[in-house]
N, C-alpha and C positions, 0 to 999 in steps of 0.2 A: 222488099219481098219478090220472088220470082215465081214462076208456076210450080214448081218442084218444092216448095217452101210455104209454110204460113208464118204469120208475124202473131207472137204471144207476149202478155205483159205480165210483170211481177214486180215486186217493191224495187228492184234494181233497175227496172227500165224495161224496153224492147228487146225481144230475139227472135231470129228466125228459126223457126223448127222445120224439120223435114215434113213435107205436106202428107205423106203416107203413114207417119208415125202415130201412134196412139197415145204415146207418152207426150209431154208438153215441156213447158220452161223450166218447170222445177226440176224435172227429171234430166234436162240438158244439162243446167248447172250442176247438178249432183254428179252426172257424168264426166265432167271438166274437173271439179274439185277434188273427187276421190278415185285416181288412178292408181289404186293400191295393190289389188290382188289379180286383177284381170279376170276375177270370177263374179259373174252376175248374179244377180239373187234368184234369177231363173234356173240356175244351177240346183236349186233345191226346191223341187217341184211341191213338195209338201208345204213349204212356206207360201208359195203362191196360191195352192188350193186354200189354206189357210187364211190368207188375207182376203181372197174372194168371198170366202164363208163369213168373216166377220163382217166385211161391207154388206153382204147379202142379208144377214141378220139384222145390223142396223137399219137399212132401208125399210124392212119389215116391221120392225119395233116403230120406226118413226112414222111409216105408214098407219100403223096400228092406232099410234097416239095422235094423229090428224096433224101431224108437224110437217109432212113431206107428201105433195101432192099424188095421188093414186096414179097418175100417169108416170111420173118421174121415178116413183117407186118401182112401178112394174118393169120399167125398161133398165132400170140399175139391177134389179134381181136377175134379169134376163143375162144381163152383159156377165154377171158374176156366175151365173150358172155356165155359161158359155167357158168361162175361165176355168172354172172346177172341172169342165169337161177336156181340158187339155187345150183350149184354144188361147191364141195370144200370149202364151208364156214367153214368146221370145221378146215381147215389149217390155219386160221387167228387165231393165238395163242397167240399173246403178249397182256400183260395186258393194258386194257382200259385207266389207268393213267399211265403215264411213262414219263422219262426225255427226251429231245431231240427235244419237239417241234413236236412230232409225227413222226420223222425219222424212229423209229423201227416199225410203222405201214406202212409206206410208202415202207420200205425194205421188210416187211413181203409179201407185196402185190407184189412187184417187183419179189420176189424168188417164189411165187406161181404160178404166171403168166408163167416166163420164165420156170419152170421146166413142167409146163403141155404144154407149146408150144413146147419144147423140144420132149416131148412124141410124140405129132402130128407130127413131124419132123423125128420121128423114132429114136430118140437119147435116152440115159438113163438120169434119174434125175442126175443133177449135172456137165452135159456134157457143161459147159458155154461157150466153146471155139466155139460152134455153135450157141449159142443164149444166151447173158449175162444179167442177171437182170438188172445191172445199165446202160450198154453201149447201150442196145436195149431197153429194158421196160422201163427204165427211161429216155431215149432219150430226150434231150431238156427241161427235168424238173428238178425241186428241190420239197423237201419235203416242202419247203416253201410256194409254190404255188399249188401243189398236195394236200395236207393234207387240208387246208382252203378252196379249192373248193369241196372237196369231203364231209366235214362237212356241208357246206351250201347246197349241194343236198340232203344229207341224211336228213337234218334239215327240208327241204322244203317238203319231201314225208312224214315224220312223223307229222309234222304240218297239213298236208292236212287229215290226219287219225284223229288227233285231232278235227279239224273244224267238220269234220262228226259226230264224236262222241257227240259234243257239240249240233249240230243241232238235233240228236237223244233226248237227255235231253231236249233242247227247247220244241221241239214237244210233248213230255210227259207232261211237265208242262202246256202247252197250252191246251191240250186235257183234263187235269183236270180242268184249270180255266174254259173251257166250261161246264164242267160237274156241276162244283159248282157255277155256274154264277148268281143263285137266291139264295144260301144260306146264309142267314144274320149270320153276327157274330160283335162281338165288337173288333176294331183295337185297339191297343196299343201303346203307346209311353213312354220310360223309363219303361217299363214293368208295367204300369199303365194303367187303363181305359181309353181310348180316345174317339173315336167317331165310329158310326156304319160304317161297309163296309160289303163285301160279300166276301166268301172264294175265289170266283171265281177272285175277285181282287188281293188277296193277293197270289194267284198262277201265275196269270196273269204277276204280277211283279216279280216273280222268272224266267218266260220265257223272259221277255223285258231285264232282266239283261244279259242273256245268249246271246241273241240276239246283244246287244252292244258290248260284249265281242268278239263275233266272227267277228263283223267288225273292232276291234281293231286289233286281231290277224291276220286276212287278210292284214291290211296296213302294221303291222311289217313284214310279211312274204314276201312282195314285195321288203323290203330292201337286203333280203337275197340272191335274184336271181342275185345280182352283185358279180363277181367272180375275181380273181387276176390271172388265170392261162395263163401263158406265162411269168410271173414275175420272175420265177426262184428264185434264192436265197434271193433278196433284194428288188426287184420291177424294177431293171434295165434291165432284160431281157438277162442277161449274158448268153452266150452258147445256146441262142434259135434265130434262125435265123428270118429275116425279113419275116413278113409274118405268123409266126408260131401262136402267140397269138389268131389272128382272124381264121384262119383254126381250130384251137384246139376248139376255143369257138363254131363255127359253127357247127363242129362234134359233140360236146357234147350237144349241143340243140337239134340236131337231135336223138341222143341216148336217151335222157332223156324226150324229150318232153317239156322243160322247155324254158322258154323265156329268155334264161341267156344273162347278158350283161358284157363286160369286163369293169373293174373299169377304169373312166377316168385317174387315176394317180395310177400306180402300185405301186409306193413306199410307198405312203399313204396307200393304200388296205391291203398291206403285213404286215402291222404293226398295224391296226385299227381293234379293236373287237367290235367297237361301235354297229354293227347290232345284235350282239348276247346279248349285255347288252339291247338292245331295246327289242328284243325277250324275254327275259327273266323276263323284268319288266311288260311286258304284261302277261307272264303267271302267273306272282305273281298276278297282277289284277284278273286274272280269279280264283285261287286258294282262294285268300281272299274273294270274292264274292260267289264263291261256298261254301266254308267253313261256311258263314253267312247263306246261305240258309240251310244248313245242322244243324246249330243250331237252326233256327227257326223251322224245322222238329222236332227236338229233343223236343224242348219245347211245341209245339202245340200237340205233342203225348204223353206228359208227363203223367205218372198215372199208370194203366189206370183210378183209381178212385181219388187217391190222387193229381194227378196233374191237369194241363189244360185239358187234355182229349178232345181236340176238334176234332182231326183228330186220325185214326187209321192206323199205318203203318203195312204192311203186314209181319206177324211172319215168319221168315226164320230159325230159329233155337232157341234151349232152350238156356234161359240167365243165368242160374245159376246151380252150382253143389250142391247148398244148399238150395236155395229158389224155390220149386215147384212150376210151372206155370210161374215164371216170363220169360219174354221175352225183350230183349233190342233192343234199335235202332242200332244195329250193322252195317247197311249199310250206313247211315249218319256217323257214327263214324269213319268208314274205309276210308270215303271222307276226313273228317277234318285231318285225319293222313296224307294223301297224300296233302294236302293243307300244312300242317306244314312242309312236306319236299319239296315242291316246294318253300316255302318262304326262307328255308334254303339254297337251291341251288342258289337262286337268289343272296343272300349273296356271296357264291362261286364264281359265274360267274362274280360278279362285281369285288371282288378283284382280279381274274385271269386277267381281262382285264384290271384293273389299274396297275397291276404288269409287263404288258410289258414294255421291255427296247429298245431304239433307234429302230432299221429297222425290229425287229422281235419280236412277243409275242410267249415265249416259253410255255405258259400255254394252249394253245387250248386244249389239252388233257382232263383236267379237265372240261373246257368248255363244249366240246363235251360229257362227261360223264353227267355232271350234267343237262344239256340241255336236252339230250334224255333221263333221268330220269323222268325229270319234264312232258315232252310231253307225254311219253308214260304211265306214271302213271294216267297223268290228264284223258288221253282217256280212260284208263280201269275204272277209277273212275266215269266218266260221263256215261258211259255203264253201268255200274254195278247199279249207283244210278237209272237209268231210268228204267232197266229192273227188278231189285230186290227190288225195294222200291216205286218210284213216281207212277208207272201204276196201282199198286195194293192199293193205298192210298184210304181209303173211310172217309167220314164226318160223325160226331155223329150230324145229323141236329137239332133234337128236343132240344138237349142240347145247342147248339149254339144259336138258337132262345131264349131258356129260358133265357140265359145270358143276351144278349142283352136287353129283357124286364125287367129284372131286375138291370140292369147296371145304374148307376148314370149319367153315360156318354150320355145316351140317350137323356137326358134334352138336352145337346147341340144342337141336331137336331130340338129340339122344341122351341128354344130360339126366332127364328126370327117370331113365331107365337103366342108366349104367353107372350113375353116380358123377359126382362133381370131380372128384380126384381123378377117377378113371378116364373121365372126358378131357380132363385137361393133360393127361399123359398123352392121350390118342391125338390131341390137337398139336402138341411138342412135335411128334412123331411124325405127323402128315406134313408138316411145314418143313421138318429137316429133310425128310425122304422122298416128298414128292408125292407119296402114295396116297389113296383114297382112304376117308374116313371108314365106309363101310368095309372097306377090304380088311383094314385094322381091326376093327371091331369083330368081325368073323374069325380072324387070326388067333386073336387073344381068346375067344369063346366067350364074350362078354354077353353076346346074344344068339340064339339058335337063328339059322338062316330065314327059316320062315316069319320067324317074330320080327325080325330086320326088315325083311320085305314087306310085311304089313305096316310097320311104323313109316315107311318111305313111300307109301302110297300119297298121291299128290293130294287127296282130300283130308288126308290124315297129318302130313308133315306141313299143309298150308292151312290148316284149321277149317277146311272147308266142309267137314264130317267128321263124324264120331270115330274114335280109335278104334282098331279090332283087336281085341285081347285073345 
């Protein structure tokens, strides 16, 4: 051992740990064993805060039950509160994907908390004779109830952020729907002209889809509030005294402000990842619909002269190193890519949940990693789409109106007033001659000009108001 290191011992022997590190030998071995993603668990602050909250709740419960010396309990709580306040996050260094069902993450938390607590007691880091990572910080716990509980708490707070971001995007679409409420255009099915609608209706549908998905996400979030803290190794509560599970849950609920409930069957809860599968499925649903919306924005803005060109996306950067003046729909494109990632993450989560064996699922680390990426990237995508794209969209109103007037699909709206046979003849001639439907209707005297104008008003033709007779 040198002055810049300290010696720590585990079941495999002695190892030197950097003297200033709050983590210890178990964390050291984990960093050596799992050089997988290069992403440490500190990349997910919600997880670190959740781990500290679980350890704080456990210390309070153990102190309340007389199992932990009051002084030790107090400094463990103080260390956890510092971590939840943003301190020492850089000491959570193990790779987010790891073998051992999250044991390395739990050990990392135990060691950081223990060493900070030792400092508060006036002892040097590593002086575990006075306060031990496993015997004191981990008292009454197992990775198998600490890690799943922390993952659930972290997920709740992350998803709340996503819900807020979706509301921002929903409101952005809703504002555009109001702005475009009387802008007439052609609707399309199978990329072919269908019947007239308003651009406001089109954007309103985007807002409604987001609102529906927010409701589904909130429903899935409710399942995540069920925890297995107190289950210890496999759900039997071994080494946790009577009353511990409820005391720990109560303190954890107070610390987090969440309506946490203890699972009715801890054996089932310790091995089941169904709530994460459900959550991921909803995230995939959101991704699919968000990607579809972005596809529509790209189509509607295609051009500007050789495409549909119905709307203009705000230009945010040059689009080509070779084609001067080209501007690409980069914001919808990046959201599309986030959606593709979320769909892939759903497959990962599905397989990890299915691969759990007997009384424990060993693959929750990759579930955490995949779920966290999906939630955080979707949140960023929603905010980016709202702020950098949707809020600045403008409509090519005159071109849209001309397209309606020149579209054969317009005859469908007039069908009830001129009859199917006459409407069919008009459609045929319009297609062959290239002339407008309204022009042909007037030429044949099928409707007076005043009546035709009334029927072609946006609120009438798009079904947003009563017809004027």
